[in-house]
N, C-alpha and C positions, 0 to 999 in steps of 0.2 A: 504494500500500500504506500502510495506516495503522499497523499493527503486525504482529507475527508471532512465531512460535516455530519452532524447528527440531526436527522430530520425524520419526523414521524411520517410514515408512508401509508399506514392503515390504522383504523381504530380498533380492529379486531383481527384475529387469525383468519376468520371466514372471509373478511374483506380482502386481506392479503392474498389468500388462496385464489380468490376470484380475479384479483389484479394480475396474477401470474398468467392468466389466459392471454394477456396482451404481450406480443413479442417485444414491443418497445420497452415495456417495464422489465422484462427478463434481461434485455440487453443492458439497460441502464443499471440495474441492481447486480447482475451476475456476469456481465461482459460475455454473454453467451457465445458470440461469434469468435471471440478470442479463445475461449475455452475449447471450442470445436477445432480451431486451428492447432492448439496445443495437442489435442487428442490425435489429430491427423499426423503429428510428429511423434506419436507414441507416448506422450505425457498424459497419463490417465490416473489422477490421484484417487485413492479410496477414501473412505469416510474419516480416516485419521491422518490424511495427507492433504497437501495443497500444492499449488504451483508456486515455487520459490524462484528467486532470481539471484544469481551469483553476485551481480552488482545490483543492489536494491534500486527500485525504480525512483526513489527519492533523489538519486543522483543523475545528473544529465548524461553521464558516461554510460548509463544503463542502455540507452537507445542504440549505441553503436557496439555494445559488447556482443561478440559472436556466441551463439548457443548459450545465451544468458539464462534461459528458463530451465528448470528441473523440477522433479517431484520431490517435495520436502515433507518432513514430519511437521504436522500442523502446529503442535505445541512448541517444538523447538523454534519454528519460524516466528510464531507470535512472540515468544520470549525474546528472541534476537532482535526483531523489529521494534519491540517495545523499548528495549535498552538503547537501540540506535536512535530512536526518535527522542528518548529522554535526553540523550547526550547533545542533540542538535536543536532541541526545542527553542532555545533562546537566540539562535543564530539567524541572521537575516537571510532571506532567499538569495542564493548565488554566492554565499560566503564560502571562503576556503576553510576547511575544517580538518582537524586531526582526530581520528577515531582511536579509542582504546578498546582493544578486543581482549577478552579474558575474563577473569573473575571480577565481579563488581567489588568496590571497596567496602569494608565492613561498615555497617550502619552505626552512627554515633548514638549513644544512649541518651 
């Protein structure tokens, strides 16, 4: 995930399910065409996996990275991206950054 906003899209599960009948909604919410393209390249995540990117899409370099997508463990990917976004949350768009990969520092008491 590169960025996002929290928006209510349905008042109930039934309304949400009905909204899924519209292909435009499925494309907007789930990037259905992009998922089909990944599947065509053999990238088919199961219910505990997702499509991950070797160079996360938050970085401009992601667009030019060859074979950037892969099938990733969902929980590891969410954890990694959460930490990444935490590290860069206060940086302005386009800023040069230095990432720290590894164990997070101990929490102060």
